[in-house]
C-alpha positions, -999 to +999 in steps of 0.1 A: +073-203+056+076-164+054+041-146+054+039-113+037+072-111+021+092-129-005+122-150+001+145-139-029+169-167-023+141-193-023+157-206+011+120-205+024+086-207+011+066-175+011+034-161+005+026-124-004+005-101-026+017-088-057+028-055-046+039-041-078+006-048-095-015-033-063+003-001-072-005-006-109-042-011-100-042+020-077-029+041-104-048+029-132-080+037-109-070+072-102-061+079-139-095+064-152-111+091-130-090+118-146-061+123-121-027+132-138-009+147-107-005+119-084+016+114-053+025+085-032+026+088+005+052+063+019+063+048+051+098+056+064+102+020+069+121+003+039+110-032+037+105-053+006+070-050+004+072-010+003+100-013-018+082-033-046+051-011-041+071+019-048+086+006-080+053-006-091+040+030-084+069+045-108+065+019-133+026+023-136+031+063-137+056+059-166+032+036-185+007+063-185+032+086-195+027+108-166+053+129-150+068+110-122+102+111-100+115+095-065+100+131-056+063+120-061+071+095-034+068+115+000+080+094+032+059+106+061+066+083+089+066+049+105+042+045+133+003+058+130+007+083+158+038+100+142+022+098+107-009+117+121+013+144+138+033+151+108+004+154+084-017+174+108+013+201+112+029+197+079-002+192+053+004+226+038+041+217+030+031+180+018+002+187-002+010+193-039-008+164-058-043+162-065-046+124-054-026+101-033-019+066-030-011+054+004+014+026+012+000+009+040-031+010+063-009+025+090-002+053+069-040+054+057-053+058+094-029+083+104-035+103+073-072+101+073-076+114+110-053+142+105-071+155+073-107+152+093-091+172+120-078+198+094-114+198+081-101+187+046-126+166+030-120+134+011-125+132-017-138+169-024-104+185-013-079+155-020-085+121-033-067+092-016-066+056-025-051+030+003-034-002-001-053-028+023-089-025+033-098-009+067-125-016+090-151+011+093-144+015+129-108+028+123-118+055+096-147+072+111-168+087+086-146+083+058-153+060+028-117+054+015-113+036-016-090+010-010-072-023-026-086-055-010-058-077+003-067-113+006-055-120+044-075-150+051-064-167+017-030-159+022-030-173+057-044-206+047-018-208+019+009-202+045-005-229+067-006-252+037+030-245+027+040-250+067+022-283+068+042-295+035+074-280+051+067-302+082+059-335+064+087-331+041+114-305+049+138-316+020+109-310-005+107-280-030+101-245-019+072-223-030+067-188-038+030-176-038+020-144-049-015-134-046-034-108-065-057-080-047-086-064-061-102-029-061 
């Protein structure tokens, strides 16, 4: 049973979130607050979930008739420390949008800490929304708007599917996609 990724061939059961819908929710949230110039901060890692989120971002921007191209997706880094350094050193080159969706909690941590060290205020100077809620101790004083991802529920679903697989390995395969909320 695969956790946090989809088995496209259905060779395995899998449990993940609806990554495309997560980005639609984030874009909708920012548009409702008046933002039209929205960027997407991405990991350099190119995994299925991130690809789905990027496509969801592009689709949601198009649905709102907002200008958007692959140039709106800025690949920042792979590890939190690398992201922190790149943002801290290059923010003046990176920053060209009024609001950003951050692809993962790794990225959110690095970006938030770099901006804080640069004395850039969130949301006064730049608005951010993250995918996946973070514990407050990781964020310092920053109250980041995030999409809440149901980790516990997905883990339980994964264990149930695994139990089914153990009891009846020849049985059907399942693809479970959970929602996330603002």
